[in-house]
C-alpha positions as CSV (number, residue, x, y, z in Angstrom):
1,X,-23.1,-8.6,-23.4
2,X,-22.5,-9.7,-19.8
3,X,-20.8,-7.3,-17.4
4,X,-18.6,-7.8,-14.3
5,X,-20.5,-7.4,-11.1
6,X,-19.0,-4.9,-8.6
7,X,-20.0,-4.8,-5.0
8,X,-19.8,-1.9,-2.6
9,X,-21.4,1.4,-2.0
10,X,-20.3,5.0,-1.6
11,X,-21.7,7.9,0.3
12,X,-23.1,10.7,-1.9
13,X,-24.0,14.3,-1.4
14,X,-27.7,15.0,-1.4
15,X,-29.0,17.4,-4.0
16,X,-32.2,19.2,-3.1
17,X,-34.1,19.9,-6.3
18,X,-35.6,23.3,-6.9
19,X,-39.3,23.9,-7.3
20,X,-40.4,22.1,-10.4
21,X,-40.7,24.3,-13.5
22,X,-44.3,24.7,-14.8
23,X,-44.9,22.2,-17.7
24,X,-45.8,24.9,-20.1
25,X,-42.3,26.6,-19.7
26,X,-40.2,23.4,-19.8
27,X,-37.8,23.6,-22.8
28,X,-38.1,20.9,-25.5
29,X,-34.8,19.1,-25.7
30,X,-36.3,16.0,-27.4
31,X,-35.1,14.5,-30.6
32,X,-31.8,13.6,-32.2
33,X,-28.7,15.8,-31.8
34,X,-25.3,15.4,-33.4
35,X,-21.8,16.3,-32.3
36,X,-19.5,14.3,-34.6
37,X,-16.2,15.8,-33.3
38,X,-13.1,14.0,-32.0
39,X,-11.3,13.5,-29.7
40,X,-13.3,15.4,-27.1
41,X,-15.3,18.3,-25.7
42,X,-14.7,22.0,-26.4
43,X,-12.2,23.5,-23.9
44,X,-13.2,26.8,-22.5
45,X,-11.4,30.0,-23.6
46,X,-10.3,30.7,-20.1
47,X,-10.4,29.1,-16.6
48,X,-9.9,25.5,-15.5
49,X,-10.9,23.4,-18.5
50,X,-10.5,20.0,-20.2
51,X,-7.3,18.7,-21.7
52,X,-6.2,19.5,-25.2
53,X,-4.3,17.3,-27.6
54,X,-0.7,18.4,-27.9
55,X,-0.5,16.8,-31.3
56,X,-2.0,19.1,-34.0
57,X,-2.7,18.6,-37.7
58,X,-0.5,20.8,-39.9
59,X,-3.4,21.6,-42.3
60,X,-5.6,23.4,-39.9
61,X,-4.1,23.2,-36.4
62,X,-6.9,21.1,-35.0
63,X,-6.4,18.0,-32.9
64,X,-4.7,15.0,-34.7
65,X,-7.0,12.1,-33.8
66,X,-4.4,9.6,-35.0
67,X,-2.1,10.6,-32.1
68,X,-3.7,11.4,-28.7
69,X,-1.2,13.2,-26.5
70,X,-3.1,14.9,-23.6
71,X,-1.7,18.0,-22.2
72,X,-0.4,16.5,-18.9
73,X,0.9,20.0,-17.9
74,X,-2.7,21.2,-17.5
75,X,-2.8,22.5,-13.9
76,X,-6.1,20.8,-13.2
77,X,-4.2,17.4,-12.9
78,X,-2.7,16.2,-9.7
79,X,0.8,14.8,-10.2
80,X,-0.2,11.1,-10.3
81,X,-3.0,11.8,-12.8
82,X,-0.6,13.8,-14.9
83,X,1.8,10.9,-15.1
84,X,-1.0,8.6,-16.2
85,X,-1.9,11.0,-19.0
86,X,1.7,11.4,-19.9
87,X,2.2,7.6,-20.2
88,X,-0.8,7.3,-22.5
89,X,0.5,10.0,-24.7
90,X,3.9,8.3,-24.9
91,X,2.2,5.1,-26.0
92,X,0.2,7.0,-28.7
93,X,3.3,8.7,-30.0
94,X,5.0,5.3,-30.3
95,X,2.1,4.1,-32.5
96,X,0.5,2.0,-29.8
97,X,-3.3,2.2,-29.8
98,X,-4.1,1.8,-26.1
99,X,-7.5,0.3,-25.1
100,X,-10.3,2.5,-23.9
101,X,-13.9,1.8,-22.9
102,X,-15.3,2.3,-26.4
103,X,-12.8,0.1,-28.2
104,X,-13.1,-2.6,-25.6
105,X,-16.9,-2.7,-25.5
106,X,-17.2,-1.5,-21.9
107,X,-19.7,1.1,-20.7
108,X,-18.5,4.6,-21.2
109,X,-18.5,6.9,-18.1
110,X,-19.5,10.5,-18.1
111,X,-17.9,12.6,-19.6
112,X,-16.1,10.1,-21.8
113,X,-19.6,9.2,-23.2
114,X,-19.6,12.6,-25.1
115,X,-17.3,10.8,-27.6
116,X,-20.5,9.4,-29.1
117,X,-21.6,11.4,-32.2
118,X,-25.3,11.1,-31.7
119,X,-27.5,11.9,-28.7
120,X,-31.3,11.2,-28.6
121,X,-33.2,12.7,-25.7
122,X,-36.6,11.4,-24.5
123,X,-38.4,13.7,-22.0
124,X,-41.0,12.6,-19.5
125,X,-42.2,14.4,-16.4
126,X,-40.5,11.8,-14.1
127,X,-37.5,10.9,-16.2
128,X,-35.1,12.0,-18.9
129,X,-33.7,9.2,-21.0
130,X,-30.5,9.8,-23.0
131,X,-29.6,7.4,-25.8
132,X,-26.2,7.5,-27.4
133,X,-25.6,6.4,-31.0
134,X,-22.9,3.9,-30.3
135,X,-23.0,0.6,-28.4
136,X,-26.5,1.0,-27.0
137,X,-25.4,3.4,-24.2
138,X,-28.4,4.6,-22.2
139,X,-28.6,7.0,-19.3
140,X,-31.7,7.5,-17.1
141,X,-32.1,10.7,-15.1
142,X,-34.7,10.8,-12.3
143,X,-36.4,14.2,-12.2
144,X,-37.0,16.3,-9.0
145,X,-35.5,13.7,-6.7
146,X,-32.4,13.5,-4.5
147,X,-29.6,11.1,-4.5
148,X,-29.9,8.3,-1.9
149,X,-28.0,8.7,1.3
150,X,-25.8,5.9,0.1
151,X,-25.3,5.3,-3.7
152,X,-24.4,1.8,-5.0
153,X,-21.8,2.4,-7.8
154,X,-23.1,1.7,-11.3
155,X,-21.8,2.2,-14.8
156,X,-23.5,5.5,-15.4
157,X,-23.9,6.5,-11.8
158,X,-26.9,7.9,-10.1
159,X,-28.3,10.9,-12.0
160,X,-30.9,13.3,-10.7
161,X,-32.2,16.3,-12.6
162,X,-34.4,19.4,-12.5
163,X,-35.3,22.4,-14.6
164,X,-33.8,25.7,-13.7
165,X,-35.7,28.0,-15.9
166,X,-34.6,27.3,-19.5
167,X,-31.8,24.9,-18.3
168,X,-31.9,21.2,-17.6
169,X,-29.5,20.5,-14.7
170,X,-28.3,16.9,-14.2
171,X,-26.2,15.9,-11.1
172,X,-24.3,12.5,-11.3
173,X,-22.4,10.6,-8.7
174,X,-21.5,7.0,-8.1
175,X,-19.9,6.0,-11.4
176,X,-18.0,2.8,-11.0
177,X,-14.7,1.9,-12.8
178,X,-13.8,-0.9,-15.1
179,X,-10.4,-2.1,-16.2
180,X,-10.1,0.5,-19.0
181,X,-11.9,3.4,-17.2
182,X,-11.0,6.9,-18.2
183,X,-12.7,10.3,-18.4
184,X,-11.4,11.1,-21.9
185,X,-9.5,9.6,-24.8
186,X,-6.2,10.8,-23.2
187,X,-6.5,8.3,-20.4
188,X,-7.4,10.7,-17.5
189,X,-8.4,8.6,-14.5
190,X,-11.1,9.0,-12.0
191,X,-12.0,7.8,-8.5
192,X,-15.2,7.0,-6.6
193,X,-15.3,10.7,-5.6
194,X,-16.2,11.7,-9.2
195,X,-19.0,14.2,-9.4
196,X,-20.3,15.7,-12.6
197,X,-22.9,18.4,-13.1
198,X,-24.4,19.1,-16.5
199,X,-26.3,22.1,-17.6
200,X,-28.2,21.7,-20.9
201,X,-29.6,24.7,-22.8
202,X,-31.1,25.5,-26.2
203,X,-29.2,28.3,-28.0
204,X,-29.8,30.3,-31.1
205,X,-27.2,29.8,-33.7
206,X,-25.6,33.2,-33.0
207,X,-25.1,32.3,-29.4
208,X,-24.0,28.7,-30.1
209,X,-21.4,29.9,-32.6
210,X,-18.9,30.6,-29.9
211,X,-18.9,27.0,-28.8
212,X,-18.9,25.7,-32.4
213,X,-15.9,27.9,-33.1
214,X,-14.1,26.4,-30.1
215,X,-15.0,23.0,-31.4
216,X,-13.6,23.7,-34.9
217,X,-10.4,25.1,-33.4
218,X,-9.9,22.0,-31.2
219,X,-11.5,18.9,-32.8
220,X,-11.5,16.8,-35.9
221,X,-14.9,16.8,-37.6
222,X,-16.3,13.5,-38.8
223,X,-18.7,13.8,-41.8
224,X,-21.5,11.9,-40.0
225,X,-25.0,12.8,-39.0
226,X,-24.8,16.6,-38.5
227,X,-25.8,19.3,-41.0
228,X,-23.0,21.8,-40.8
229,X,-25.2,24.4,-42.6
230,X,-27.9,24.1,-39.9
231,X,-28.7,27.5,-38.4
232,X,-31.6,26.6,-36.0
233,X,-31.6,26.0,-32.3
234,X,-28.5,24.2,-31.0
235,X,-28.2,22.2,-27.8
236,X,-25.2,23.0,-25.6
237,X,-24.2,21.2,-22.4
238,X,-21.8,22.9,-20.1
239,X,-20.4,20.3,-17.7
240,X,-18.3,20.6,-14.5
241,X,-16.2,17.8,-13.2
242,X,-15.0,17.4,-9.6
243,X,-12.8,14.6,-8.2
244,X,-10.4,15.5,-5.5
245,X,-8.5,12.2,-6.0
246,X,-7.5,13.3,-9.5
247,X,-8.0,17.1,-10.0
248,X,-6.7,20.1,-8.2
249,X,-9.9,22.1,-8.8
250,X,-13.3,21.7,-10.5
251,X,-13.1,22.2,-14.2
252,X,-15.6,22.8,-17.0
253,X,-16.0,22.4,-20.8
254,X,-18.9,22.4,-23.3
255,X,-20.3,20.2,-26.0
256,X,-22.4,21.9,-28.6
257,X,-24.9,19.8,-30.6
258,X,-26.7,20.6,-33.8
259,X,-29.4,18.9,-35.9
260,X,-29.0,16.7,-38.9
261,X,-29.9,13.2,-39.9
262,X,-33.0,11.7,-38.3
263,X,-31.8,8.2,-39.0
264,X,-30.6,6.4,-35.9
265,X,-27.9,3.9,-36.9
266,X,-27.1,0.8,-34.9
267,X,-23.3,0.9,-34.2
268,X,-22.3,-2.1,-32.2
269,X,-19.0,-2.9,-30.5
270,X,-18.1,-6.5,-31.2
271,X,-15.9,-8.2,-28.5
272,X,-12.8,-9.7,-30.0
273,X,-11.2,-12.4,-27.8
274,X,-8.2,-12.5,-30.2
275,X,-5.1,-10.4,-29.7
276,X,-6.1,-7.0,-30.9
277,X,-3.8,-4.8,-28.8
278,X,-0.6,-5.7,-27.1
279,X,-2.5,-8.0,-24.7
280,X,-5.7,-10.1,-25.0
281,X,-8.9,-8.1,-25.0
282,X,-10.7,-8.4,-21.7
283,X,-14.2,-9.4,-22.7
284,X,-16.7,-8.4,-19.9
285,X,-17.9,-11.5,-18.0
286,X,-19.9,-12.1,-14.8
287,X,-20.4,-15.0,-12.5
288,X,-24.1,-14.1,-12.3
289,X,-26.3,-11.6,-14.2
290,X,-26.7,-8.0,-12.9
291,X,-30.5,-8.5,-12.8
């Protein structure tokens, strides 16, 4: 799949990594993790947090994935962003399936990329590689380095990481936008000021249960990949989003992964140049390759 070429660069804050954690104490995040929940992350119980779906299923009160109406009254949203979310919700209530990066075969930005059910982590001393189960999405995190003084925008941004005790911290800036760019399935926009910090930890089941319970309360569970009876170590990422062009304050949420299938399916988005939505699908193209 070819991709449009975007020019330009943005200034980035410089993150100074902490002293490297000794190799013998580095937590093992490797392997395949599953979070087959839709439409999004786990909103926190209190404080500034991610949007919830205002359309709920009658059976259990969880999010109705067939109708995505983001809570545009969430105080994290600036007025213009709230109107964009509201418009997307009105389209969904009218039965219009509006396009998003996943359905249009475009790269998925962080934190939209958490929509993927499967996450495979490969750990090396110099790099963390994160593979997502749908559409060959790959993120690469440079370890114990700083962002460049000037970051050229890219689809997954510039990610640098370090270990803080039992926690893997990843700092990402410089994610560029495409024609269907959004931070979640409710259509929340972002700007070049987007800054995301992720903190990954391994949790015992008793500690992970709080996040799993928030997930059950909020999301629809797809019967894919995960073993819901699994009681071993879970992987939880708590992420914080900042973008002063869109949000009134930084906000946070979690995604809690468990273990399950060790199969790694190939789920591929096929571009459709026919009329799939209300307008022709915009198939990614480029005048010249990115490499």
